[in-house]
C-alpha positions, 0 to 999 in steps of 0.5 A: 658421320661419312659422306656416304659414296664418292659421287665423282667416281660415278661422275668419271664412269658415266663421262666413260660411257659417254666417250664410248658412246661418241666413238661408237657414233664416230665410226658410223659413216656419213659421207666419205670413207673414213677408217674409224668405220670399222672400230666397233669391228672385233675379229676372232683371233688367236682365241680371243676376239680383239679390234680389227685394227691390231691384225690388220693397218685400215687406210682409205685409198679413195674417197669411198673405198677402204683398204685392209692389208691383214698381218697375218695370211691366216687371219683373212677369212676371219678379218672377211667375216669379221667385217660382213657380221658387222652391221655395218653393210659392208661387203669386203672383196678378198685380194690375197692379204688385202680386203678392198671395201667399197662403201655403197652410197647411202640411200634412203634404206641405207641411212634408216639402218644406219639410225638404227644403229645409232640408236642401239649404241645409245641405249647401250651407253645409257644402259651403262650409265644406268648400272652406274646409277644401281652400283651408286644406289646400291652402295648408298643402301649398304651404307645406309643400312650400316649406319655409317651415314643418316637417312637425310644424307643418303636421300640428298646424295640419291637425289644427286645421283638420280640428277646426275644420271639425267643429266647425262642420258640428256646428252646421250640424247643430245648426241644422238639426235645431233647424229641422226640428222648428220645421217640422214642430211643428202 
């Protein structure tokens, strides 16, 4: 009889979802300007969607300002549109091939909208973790049906997969609570 499914692979994939979530919430600004704010922005360029940092340099010339130097003049409007539509509440000012992005003061309403964005990121991460769990459970059912493993091993492994899933989701909730506290801190 075999061992069933590879729990380490499932854990690695769930860890990947948490790493992506950490990167997403790191891009949510709290106090001063950071180039990470624009990490989630995807630009329609050359027939596909690419991250903003692949078509431009992002700088922080002042504590409340971002600078985006676009390499290709034809991409200026696409970058401007992508930043405006990114749900980050930013309004770039065009200056030739450079965009200046003033960062508004975080008022109560803006803080609440950033918390909503953080909750959206958390939900996407939880969905990704649940997809990994579903894949693991489907594989378990398949190998049990094939007769490769018995019902006892299948049940034990499905409990391990569920426990791992619960731990990962609680990690996401903990990270979200920390970020929410950081955003709402005046």
